[in-house]
Structures are given as structure tokens and as C-alpha cells.
C-alpha beads as a LAMMPS data file, in Angstrom:
LAMMPS data file: protein, C-alpha beads

329 atoms
328 bonds

1 atom types
1 bond types

-500.0 500.0 xlo xhi
-500.0 500.0 ylo yhi
-500.0 500.0 zlo zhi

Masses

1 110.0

Atoms # bond

1 1 1 -2.489 -0.181 -21.307
2 1 1 -0.141 0.374 -18.368
3 1 1 2.535 -2.296 -18.120
4 1 1 5.245 -3.163 -15.623
5 1 1 7.555 -5.428 -17.533
6 1 1 5.202 -7.879 -19.214
7 1 1 2.443 -7.403 -16.613
8 1 1 -0.608 -5.677 -18.053
9 1 1 -2.447 -3.665 -15.402
10 1 1 -5.218 -1.969 -17.371
11 1 1 -5.606 1.607 -18.558
12 1 1 -5.456 3.309 -15.155
13 1 1 -4.511 0.811 -12.447
14 1 1 -5.228 1.287 -8.773
15 1 1 -2.567 -0.061 -6.449
16 1 1 -2.809 -1.012 -2.789
17 1 1 0.021 0.695 -0.931
18 1 1 2.342 -1.379 1.237
19 1 1 1.484 -0.471 4.835
20 1 1 3.211 -1.914 7.861
21 1 1 0.868 -4.006 10.033
22 1 1 -1.969 -3.343 7.574
23 1 1 -1.427 -4.794 4.098
24 1 1 -1.127 -8.415 5.197
25 1 1 -2.802 -11.321 3.322
26 1 1 -6.203 -10.961 5.077
27 1 1 -6.430 -7.268 4.225
28 1 1 -5.105 -7.799 0.704
29 1 1 -7.780 -10.440 0.148
30 1 1 -10.668 -8.021 0.747
31 1 1 -8.961 -5.300 -1.313
32 1 1 -8.432 -7.679 -4.237
33 1 1 -12.107 -8.641 -4.205
34 1 1 -13.018 -4.963 -4.266
35 1 1 -10.951 -3.845 -7.230
36 1 1 -7.250 -3.449 -6.366
37 1 1 -5.266 -4.083 -9.556
38 1 1 -1.822 -4.532 -7.997
39 1 1 -0.944 -5.055 -4.361
40 1 1 2.234 -5.058 -2.338
41 1 1 3.125 -6.831 0.880
42 1 1 4.004 -5.001 4.041
43 1 1 7.582 -3.786 3.842
44 1 1 10.054 -6.477 4.884
45 1 1 13.409 -5.892 6.547
46 1 1 16.364 -7.067 4.483
47 1 1 18.254 -7.922 7.663
48 1 1 15.262 -9.877 8.944
49 1 1 15.132 -11.959 5.777
50 1 1 18.840 -12.677 5.802
51 1 1 18.680 -13.751 9.452
52 1 1 15.556 -15.826 8.802
53 1 1 13.553 -13.883 11.382
54 1 1 10.105 -15.449 11.703
55 1 1 8.151 -12.191 11.413
56 1 1 9.998 -11.149 8.253
57 1 1 9.729 -14.577 6.641
58 1 1 5.985 -14.770 7.329
59 1 1 5.498 -11.549 5.359
60 1 1 6.693 -13.400 2.249
61 1 1 3.411 -15.360 2.209
62 1 1 1.564 -14.679 -1.034
63 1 1 -1.351 -16.477 -2.698
64 1 1 -2.222 -17.179 -6.321
65 1 1 -5.474 -15.187 -6.251
66 1 1 -3.501 -12.061 -5.300
67 1 1 -1.602 -11.854 -8.576
68 1 1 -0.147 -9.624 -9.704
69 1 1 1.534 -9.172 -6.340
70 1 1 4.745 -7.428 -5.313
71 1 1 6.998 -8.031 -2.329
72 1 1 8.535 -4.886 -0.843
73 1 1 11.874 -4.839 0.971
74 1 1 13.805 -2.134 2.838
75 1 1 17.267 -1.712 4.278
76 1 1 20.354 0.480 4.266
77 1 1 23.117 -1.933 3.245
78 1 1 23.541 -2.699 -0.442
79 1 1 24.802 -6.264 -0.005
80 1 1 22.028 -7.102 2.462
81 1 1 19.462 -5.716 0.053
82 1 1 20.906 -7.832 -2.766
83 1 1 20.619 -10.974 -0.647
84 1 1 17.130 -10.082 0.542
85 1 1 16.011 -9.429 -3.032
86 1 1 17.050 -12.948 -4.031
87 1 1 15.222 -14.437 -1.028
88 1 1 12.097 -12.429 -1.857
89 1 1 12.213 -13.464 -5.516
90 1 1 12.296 -17.126 -4.470
91 1 1 8.887 -16.631 -2.798
92 1 1 7.407 -16.172 -6.278
93 1 1 6.136 -12.584 -6.532
94 1 1 5.471 -10.892 -9.854
95 1 1 7.353 -7.737 -8.810
96 1 1 10.026 -6.745 -6.326
97 1 1 9.537 -3.288 -4.828
98 1 1 12.094 -1.226 -2.939
99 1 1 10.924 0.981 -0.085
100 1 1 12.587 4.382 -0.294
101 1 1 9.653 6.161 1.298
102 1 1 9.062 5.031 4.889
103 1 1 9.388 8.164 7.058
104 1 1 9.341 6.639 10.558
105 1 1 12.340 7.526 12.712
106 1 1 13.604 3.997 13.405
107 1 1 13.813 3.326 9.646
108 1 1 14.649 6.656 8.007
109 1 1 17.242 7.777 10.536
110 1 1 19.239 4.615 9.904
111 1 1 19.490 5.466 6.218
112 1 1 16.742 3.115 5.047
113 1 1 13.301 3.993 3.672
114 1 1 13.081 7.734 3.074
115 1 1 16.440 8.147 4.790
116 1 1 18.232 7.201 1.600
117 1 1 16.876 10.385 -0.015
118 1 1 19.789 12.113 1.748
119 1 1 22.182 10.062 -0.407
120 1 1 20.834 9.852 -3.954
121 1 1 24.024 8.297 -5.317
122 1 1 23.716 5.407 -2.861
123 1 1 20.016 5.098 -3.718
124 1 1 20.888 4.694 -7.390
125 1 1 23.738 2.258 -6.708
126 1 1 21.599 0.118 -4.419
127 1 1 18.799 0.020 -6.960
128 1 1 21.164 -0.998 -9.740
129 1 1 22.522 -3.892 -7.674
130 1 1 19.028 -5.111 -6.800
131 1 1 17.934 -4.987 -10.443
132 1 1 20.957 -7.118 -11.339
133 1 1 20.211 -9.588 -8.544
134 1 1 16.717 -10.635 -9.700
135 1 1 14.927 -11.673 -12.866
136 1 1 11.561 -10.058 -12.125
137 1 1 10.578 -6.399 -12.606
138 1 1 11.861 -4.052 -9.909
139 1 1 9.795 -1.036 -8.871
140 1 1 10.388 1.726 -6.339
141 1 1 8.175 3.571 -3.876
142 1 1 9.601 6.846 -2.642
143 1 1 8.802 10.401 -1.561
144 1 1 9.485 13.781 -3.114
145 1 1 12.619 14.246 -1.030
146 1 1 13.857 14.456 2.541
147 1 1 12.685 18.052 2.922
148 1 1 11.260 20.752 0.698
149 1 1 14.768 22.124 0.135
150 1 1 16.082 18.759 -1.082
151 1 1 13.407 17.743 -3.612
152 1 1 15.087 16.168 -6.646
153 1 1 12.354 13.757 -7.665
154 1 1 12.540 14.451 -11.418
155 1 1 16.246 13.580 -11.410
156 1 1 15.718 10.638 -9.055
157 1 1 13.002 9.057 -11.210
158 1 1 15.130 9.336 -14.334
159 1 1 18.268 7.948 -12.706
160 1 1 16.364 5.017 -11.202
161 1 1 14.803 4.294 -14.582
162 1 1 18.243 4.356 -16.151
163 1 1 19.504 1.618 -13.817
164 1 1 16.528 -0.589 -14.579
165 1 1 13.411 0.004 -12.506
166 1 1 10.190 -0.519 -14.434
167 1 1 7.792 1.720 -12.496
168 1 1 7.870 4.270 -9.697
169 1 1 5.268 5.176 -7.077
170 1 1 5.686 8.597 -5.515
171 1 1 4.116 9.710 -2.246
172 1 1 3.763 13.421 -2.890
173 1 1 5.128 14.512 0.486
174 1 1 8.639 14.886 1.856
175 1 1 9.973 12.820 4.709
176 1 1 9.902 15.944 6.845
177 1 1 6.141 16.206 6.334
178 1 1 5.542 12.627 7.476
179 1 1 1.770 12.320 6.809
180 1 1 0.911 15.931 7.638
181 1 1 -0.069 18.784 5.370
182 1 1 -1.330 18.458 1.835
183 1 1 0.421 16.188 -0.652
184 1 1 1.885 18.248 -3.514
185 1 1 1.152 16.351 -6.710
186 1 1 2.524 19.141 -8.910
187 1 1 5.911 17.440 -8.637
188 1 1 4.434 14.283 -10.150
189 1 1 3.390 16.333 -13.140
190 1 1 7.002 17.487 -13.479
191 1 1 8.186 13.888 -13.393
192 1 1 5.711 12.927 -16.115
193 1 1 6.741 15.910 -18.256
194 1 1 10.348 14.716 -18.393
195 1 1 10.721 13.607 -22.043
196 1 1 13.332 11.018 -21.080
197 1 1 11.052 9.176 -18.698
198 1 1 9.054 6.277 -20.125
199 1 1 8.224 4.086 -17.108
200 1 1 4.799 4.272 -15.399
201 1 1 4.434 6.821 -12.615
202 1 1 1.892 6.128 -9.874
203 1 1 0.724 8.906 -7.570
204 1 1 0.153 8.420 -3.859
205 1 1 -1.094 10.686 -1.079
206 1 1 -4.495 12.112 -0.083
207 1 1 -6.615 10.046 -2.506
208 1 1 -9.635 9.416 -0.311
209 1 1 -12.622 9.722 -2.655
210 1 1 -13.654 8.987 -6.247
211 1 1 -14.021 12.718 -6.906
212 1 1 -10.483 13.484 -5.805
213 1 1 -9.134 10.569 -7.837
214 1 1 -10.833 11.920 -10.958
215 1 1 -9.595 15.451 -10.290
216 1 1 -5.999 14.366 -9.731
217 1 1 -6.027 12.010 -12.710
218 1 1 -7.031 14.931 -14.904
219 1 1 -4.631 17.485 -13.397
220 1 1 -1.452 15.507 -12.892
221 1 1 -1.199 13.038 -15.778
222 1 1 -0.135 10.032 -13.671
223 1 1 -0.451 6.490 -15.031
224 1 1 -2.332 5.182 -12.018
225 1 1 -2.785 5.723 -8.299
226 1 1 -1.674 4.009 -5.134
227 1 1 -4.229 4.006 -2.325
228 1 1 -3.087 3.658 1.268
229 1 1 -4.798 4.956 4.396
230 1 1 -8.166 5.522 2.688
231 1 1 -8.484 1.773 2.092
232 1 1 -8.120 0.803 5.756
233 1 1 -11.497 -0.553 6.783
234 1 1 -12.866 0.608 3.428
235 1 1 -11.657 -1.715 0.634
236 1 1 -14.613 -0.624 -1.514
237 1 1 -12.728 2.534 -2.478
238 1 1 -11.010 0.782 -5.396
239 1 1 -14.232 -0.174 -7.180
240 1 1 -15.832 3.148 -6.252
241 1 1 -13.014 5.046 -7.961
242 1 1 -13.117 2.783 -11.015
243 1 1 -16.864 3.229 -11.396
244 1 1 -16.649 6.995 -11.026
245 1 1 -13.842 7.302 -13.574
246 1 1 -15.807 5.197 -16.044
247 1 1 -19.253 6.752 -15.576
248 1 1 -18.946 10.008 -13.630
249 1 1 -21.404 8.572 -11.129
250 1 1 -20.853 7.504 -7.533
251 1 1 -21.695 4.006 -6.393
252 1 1 -23.929 3.860 -3.329
253 1 1 -21.994 3.372 -0.102
254 1 1 -21.837 -0.225 1.112
255 1 1 -24.746 -0.995 3.396
256 1 1 -24.457 -2.449 6.875
257 1 1 -24.863 -6.036 5.701
258 1 1 -21.974 -5.623 3.284
259 1 1 -19.750 -3.984 5.900
260 1 1 -20.477 -6.748 8.386
261 1 1 -19.849 -9.425 5.760
262 1 1 -16.451 -8.038 4.746
263 1 1 -15.394 -7.293 8.335
264 1 1 -16.240 -10.878 9.299
265 1 1 -14.450 -12.273 6.245
266 1 1 -11.406 -10.165 7.103
267 1 1 -11.491 -11.325 10.724
268 1 1 -11.819 -15.000 9.779
269 1 1 -8.803 -14.848 7.460
270 1 1 -6.804 -12.879 10.031
271 1 1 -7.337 -15.598 12.625
272 1 1 -6.667 -18.371 10.126
273 1 1 -3.360 -16.790 9.092
274 1 1 -2.068 -15.498 12.444
275 1 1 -3.888 -17.506 15.083
276 1 1 -6.746 -16.272 17.275
277 1 1 -4.804 -14.052 19.685
278 1 1 -2.758 -12.106 17.137
279 1 1 -5.474 -12.221 14.475
280 1 1 -7.969 -10.523 16.786
281 1 1 -5.403 -8.021 18.040
282 1 1 -4.363 -6.875 14.561
283 1 1 -7.955 -6.548 13.334
284 1 1 -8.652 -3.839 15.892
285 1 1 -7.207 -1.042 13.740
286 1 1 -9.790 -1.739 11.027
287 1 1 -13.107 -1.597 12.920
288 1 1 -13.353 2.187 13.185
289 1 1 -13.321 2.583 9.419
290 1 1 -15.568 -0.373 8.653
291 1 1 -18.302 1.333 10.662
292 1 1 -17.325 4.987 10.301
293 1 1 -20.200 7.448 10.512
294 1 1 -22.589 5.261 12.487
295 1 1 -24.213 7.250 15.317
296 1 1 -23.692 6.354 18.961
297 1 1 -21.227 3.656 17.962
298 1 1 -18.522 4.337 20.533
299 1 1 -19.628 1.616 22.944
300 1 1 -19.608 -1.069 20.246
301 1 1 -16.255 0.114 18.907
302 1 1 -14.773 0.007 22.402
303 1 1 -16.147 -3.493 22.890
304 1 1 -14.667 -4.640 19.571
305 1 1 -11.174 -3.342 20.293
306 1 1 -11.115 -4.884 23.775
307 1 1 -12.669 -8.270 22.975
308 1 1 -10.177 -11.126 23.319
309 1 1 -11.947 -14.049 21.689
310 1 1 -13.545 -14.790 18.334
311 1 1 -16.853 -15.532 20.020
312 1 1 -16.861 -12.130 21.751
313 1 1 -16.138 -10.241 18.534
314 1 1 -18.760 -12.078 16.482
315 1 1 -21.341 -11.562 19.231
316 1 1 -20.683 -7.808 19.080
317 1 1 -21.031 -7.839 15.291
318 1 1 -24.381 -9.604 15.676
319 1 1 -25.512 -6.907 18.124
320 1 1 -24.511 -4.221 15.638
321 1 1 -26.492 -5.966 12.912
322 1 1 -29.592 -6.061 15.111
323 1 1 -29.398 -2.562 16.609
324 1 1 -28.555 -0.780 13.343
325 1 1 -30.711 -2.869 11.026
326 1 1 -32.476 0.187 9.638
327 1 1 -29.454 2.475 9.415
328 1 1 -28.662 3.881 5.961
329 1 1 -25.156 5.093 5.113

Bonds

1 1 1 2
2 1 2 3
3 1 3 4
4 1 4 5
5 1 5 6
6 1 6 7
7 1 7 8
8 1 8 9
9 1 9 10
10 1 10 11
11 1 11 12
12 1 12 13
13 1 13 14
14 1 14 15
15 1 15 16
16 1 16 17
17 1 17 18
18 1 18 19
19 1 19 20
20 1 20 21
21 1 21 22
22 1 22 23
23 1 23 24
24 1 24 25
25 1 25 26
26 1 26 27
27 1 27 28
28 1 28 29
29 1 29 30
30 1 30 31
31 1 31 32
32 1 32 33
33 1 33 34
34 1 34 35
35 1 35 36
36 1 36 37
37 1 37 38
38 1 38 39
39 1 39 40
40 1 40 41
41 1 41 42
42 1 42 43
43 1 43 44
44 1 44 45
45 1 45 46
46 1 46 47
47 1 47 48
48 1 48 49
49 1 49 50
50 1 50 51
51 1 51 52
52 1 52 53
53 1 53 54
54 1 54 55
55 1 55 56
56 1 56 57
57 1 57 58
58 1 58 59
59 1 59 60
60 1 60 61
61 1 61 62
62 1 62 63
63 1 63 64
64 1 64 65
65 1 65 66
66 1 66 67
67 1 67 68
68 1 68 69
69 1 69 70
70 1 70 71
71 1 71 72
72 1 72 73
73 1 73 74
74 1 74 75
75 1 75 76
76 1 76 77
77 1 77 78
78 1 78 79
79 1 79 80
80 1 80 81
81 1 81 82
82 1 82 83
83 1 83 84
84 1 84 85
85 1 85 86
86 1 86 87
87 1 87 88
88 1 88 89
89 1 89 90
90 1 90 91
91 1 91 92
92 1 92 93
93 1 93 94
94 1 94 95
95 1 95 96
96 1 96 97
97 1 97 98
98 1 98 99
99 1 99 100
100 1 100 101
101 1 101 102
102 1 102 103
103 1 103 104
104 1 104 105
105 1 105 106
106 1 106 107
107 1 107 108
108 1 108 109
109 1 109 110
110 1 110 111
111 1 111 112
112 1 112 113
113 1 113 114
114 1 114 115
115 1 115 116
116 1 116 117
117 1 117 118
118 1 118 119
119 1 119 120
120 1 120 121
121 1 121 122
122 1 122 123
123 1 123 124
124 1 124 125
125 1 125 126
126 1 126 127
127 1 127 128
128 1 128 129
129 1 129 130
130 1 130 131
131 1 131 132
132 1 132 133
133 1 133 134
134 1 134 135
135 1 135 136
136 1 136 137
137 1 137 138
138 1 138 139
139 1 139 140
140 1 140 141
141 1 141 142
142 1 142 143
143 1 143 144
144 1 144 145
145 1 145 146
146 1 146 147
147 1 147 148
148 1 148 149
149 1 149 150
150 1 150 151
151 1 151 152
152 1 152 153
153 1 153 154
154 1 154 155
155 1 155 156
156 1 156 157
157 1 157 158
158 1 158 159
159 1 159 160
160 1 160 161
161 1 161 162
162 1 162 163
163 1 163 164
164 1 164 165
165 1 165 166
166 1 166 167
167 1 167 168
168 1 168 169
169 1 169 170
170 1 170 171
171 1 171 172
172 1 172 173
173 1 173 174
174 1 174 175
175 1 175 176
176 1 176 177
177 1 177 178
178 1 178 179
179 1 179 180
180 1 180 181
181 1 181 182
182 1 182 183
183 1 183 184
184 1 184 185
185 1 185 186
186 1 186 187
187 1 187 188
188 1 188 189
189 1 189 190
190 1 190 191
191 1 191 192
192 1 192 193
193 1 193 194
194 1 194 195
195 1 195 196
196 1 196 197
197 1 197 198
198 1 198 199
199 1 199 200
200 1 200 201
201 1 201 202
202 1 202 203
203 1 203 204
204 1 204 205
205 1 205 206
206 1 206 207
207 1 207 208
208 1 208 209
209 1 209 210
210 1 210 211
211 1 211 212
212 1 212 213
213 1 213 214
214 1 214 215
215 1 215 216
216 1 216 217
217 1 217 218
218 1 218 219
219 1 219 220
220 1 220 221
221 1 221 222
222 1 222 223
223 1 223 224
224 1 224 225
225 1 225 226
226 1 226 227
227 1 227 228
228 1 228 229
229 1 229 230
230 1 230 231
231 1 231 232
232 1 232 233
233 1 233 234
234 1 234 235
235 1 235 236
236 1 236 237
237 1 237 238
238 1 238 239
239 1 239 240
240 1 240 241
241 1 241 242
242 1 242 243
243 1 243 244
244 1 244 245
245 1 245 246
246 1 246 247
247 1 247 248
248 1 248 249
249 1 249 250
250 1 250 251
251 1 251 252
252 1 252 253
253 1 253 254
254 1 254 255
255 1 255 256
256 1 256 257
257 1 257 258
258 1 258 259
259 1 259 260
260 1 260 261
261 1 261 262
262 1 262 263
263 1 263 264
264 1 264 265
265 1 265 266
266 1 266 267
267 1 267 268
268 1 268 269
269 1 269 270
270 1 270 271
271 1 271 272
272 1 272 273
273 1 273 274
274 1 274 275
275 1 275 276
276 1 276 277
277 1 277 278
278 1 278 279
279 1 279 280
280 1 280 281
281 1 281 282
282 1 282 283
283 1 283 284
284 1 284 285
285 1 285 286
286 1 286 287
287 1 287 288
288 1 288 289
289 1 289 290
290 1 290 291
291 1 291 292
292 1 292 293
293 1 293 294
294 1 294 295
295 1 295 296
296 1 296 297
297 1 297 298
298 1 298 299
299 1 299 300
300 1 300 301
301 1 301 302
302 1 302 303
303 1 303 304
304 1 304 305
305 1 305 306
306 1 306 307
307 1 307 308
308 1 308 309
309 1 309 310
310 1 310 311
311 1 311 312
312 1 312 313
313 1 313 314
314 1 314 315
315 1 315 316
316 1 316 317
317 1 317 318
318 1 318 319
319 1 319 320
320 1 320 321
321 1 321 322
322 1 322 323
323 1 323 324
324 1 324 325
325 1 325 326
326 1 326 327
327 1 327 328
328 1 328 329
């Protein structure tokens, strides 16, 4: 049984990665229904929380059915991160997660996210202060290092454990790689082989099929996996991986009716939570994956990502249901 603090997550938990503008409550809802064991919010700016910025505060919204749920924060100032941690804890999550992995320029080059991998001592000090500031388990998501020449992940994991984190998720790329090239999970094996390390280690990067999940589980000895981009528009991946690990057999791909049902459910929640204009706008990134592989679909996809009203989108979904009624995935 994998545990974070007193939270029991099962024998090999599957986590939904925190993804900016993706892992909001509507998306988390469909992932939870399809097998995600632990989910995290989008990453939230510590400065935004302290200044009570509306966008940052809205990201604190969590719901009972999501539990266990973690709130993730990022920033480059220790005192601001302490204050933000306390604000996040007051929202009632089960876990507080620290983002030390975001590679985007506007975050990392200000010393936040993966940028802190250039200053491991500060990373450790910041983590220690955050652990002291809250009464819930603190976890960390990070990368292997800033560049291939600066990988110190075995040391980093141990030092973060020693100041109190209760689990670590590692994206098996460097910041320099961004999302390119192959993730190198061999470093996760090295982390797990450290005899001093006793916290759970979750692997992240390139898990896009049940077969790959099974292969990497066997080869790299991680305690669970964090799924990110492969879940966008395809929340079924969590249950598909679980079924394959348990039986060695693949579940059939979701049929069109199921894809339409979940896409509509996702859309409805998105509009309910954000309002029609923003809810429709932010759903656009998901349609390609919900209907990936369907032939001659470009026209419908274009219509979906340019439609401005709920009625227009649902009318397009009804057309898809009629035109592709006999299509088999």
C-alpha cells in the first residue's frame, strides 16, 4: 500500500499531473470518474495568492468527490511561498505540492519552477519552511535537473525527504529538454535504489499507453505514475492502465457514444464553473484528443474550436454522432 502521510493510495497509484490551463475542476472530474487515484490542481502563483488575484484564488476551488486532492503552488521567494502555503492549506486540500518542475521561460528564468534546480540549497531551504508552515503532507514535483550536466536528483530527493516531504514526483527530463526527446527513467531507478530514501517516488514522462506503463513499472521500480499530456481528451487512460496491469489485457477503446458523453459532461462543467465564454474557449484544447483518429474529421474539429456558443458546440457534437454512428475505434 502506497501512502502519503496517512493517505492510502492503493498498491500502484496513478496520479493526474498538474497542468496549467488543463487540470481544472471540470477536467479533474472526468479523470476522477475514469480512475485517477490522486489529482493536483493547476499550479498556483504564490504571489497571486498573497495579492488575492482572482485567477489564482479561483484555482483553489476543490470538491469533496475529488479527494484525495492536492493543491500545487510555485514561486521564487521563500516568505511568499510560506504565506501561500498557509492560504492553500485553508482551502482544505489533502496535500500541498510544490512545483519545482515547470520549464516555461517566464517561470523558470525567474528562479521558480524548474529554475530553482540551479540553486539546490535554496530549494531545500524553501521546502523546509513550507513543511513547517502547514499541517498537511507536503509533496514535490520536479525534474531531473536543469541540464544533463547538472542532474543531482538522487541527492535532491534525499535532501527534500530529510526536511519533511512525504512523496516526490519526478518528470524524467531536464529543464533544458522541455518536453522534447525521450524521458530518461533510469534516473528514477537510481533514486529508488538509494537505501536512505523511504518516501514514495512517482514517475512522470512519456506514459501514453497501458503497455508502456507496464514496461516502465517493471523496469524502474517506481511506486506509482503521474500521467499528464496523455490524459488530455483521453481520461480513460487511467482505468486502461489499471486494467492492463491487473490482467495483462487491453480494454476496448471507448466508443463514439462514450467519447461524446464525456466530452459533453466536460463541456457542461466547464461552462458551469467558468461561464459560457471562458468555458467554451478553454474546452477547445481537448476536442482533438477526444476524437483523435476519426477520418475526415478536420471540418468538425475546426467548427468546434471556432464555435462561440453552447448551442453551436452541442449542435456540432450531434452532427458528429449522426455522421460517425457506425465508426469503430
